[in-house]
C-alpha positions in Angstrom: 109.0 130.9 37.8 111.7 133.0 36.1 115.3 132.2 36.0 117.3 134.9 37.7 120.9 135.4 36.4 123.8 137.6 37.2 126.4 137.9 34.4 129.8 139.5 34.9 132.3 140.4 32.2 135.8 141.2 33.5 137.9 143.3 31.1 141.7 143.2 30.9 141.8 146.8 32.3 139.9 145.7 35.5 136.5 147.0 34.6 133.6 144.8 35.4 130.3 144.8 33.5 127.4 143.3 35.4 124.1 142.2 33.8 121.1 141.1 35.7 118.2 139.3 34.1 115.0 137.6 35.4 114.4 140.0 38.3 111.5 142.3 37.9 111.6 145.8 39.4 114.1 147.6 41.6 114.9 144.5 43.7 117.8 143.8 41.3 119.7 146.6 43.1 119.2 144.8 46.4 120.5 141.6 45.0 123.6 143.2 43.5 124.4 145.8 46.3 126.7 143.5 48.3 128.6 142.3 45.2 129.1 145.9 43.9 130.4 147.0 47.3 133.1 144.3 47.0 133.9 145.0 43.4 134.6 148.8 43.8 133.2 152.0 42.5 130.2 151.9 40.2 130.8 154.3 37.3 127.6 153.9 35.4 124.3 152.0 35.4 121.9 151.3 32.6 118.4 150.1 33.7 116.7 147.6 31.5 113.0 147.3 30.8 112.7 144.6 33.5 113.7 147.3 36.0 110.7 149.4 35.1 108.3 146.4 34.8 105.8 145.6 37.5 104.7 142.2 38.6 101.0 141.6 37.8 98.9 139.7 40.3 95.5 138.7 38.9 92.7 136.9 40.6 89.4 136.1 39.2 86.2 134.8 40.9 83.6 133.2 38.8 80.0 132.9 40.0 77.9 130.2 38.4 74.2 130.3 38.8 71.9 128.0 37.0 68.2 128.4 36.6 65.9 125.7 35.5 62.4 126.2 34.2 59.6 124.1 35.3 57.9 123.3 32.0 
């Protein structure tokens, strides 16, 4: 389980920098949309490598078959 964090830096001139970590893929935009709507106009976005990452689901099945010789 990853720790999801939102970090906000508020500058003296009123600009707000937002940084999202721990959320894989584009779902970070869903998480931050309501907050950004309240903060005001978004002037730029910089996507991190986590935005482009994909979650990996792996499953493995193992078959075990034993043969015994009759000697």
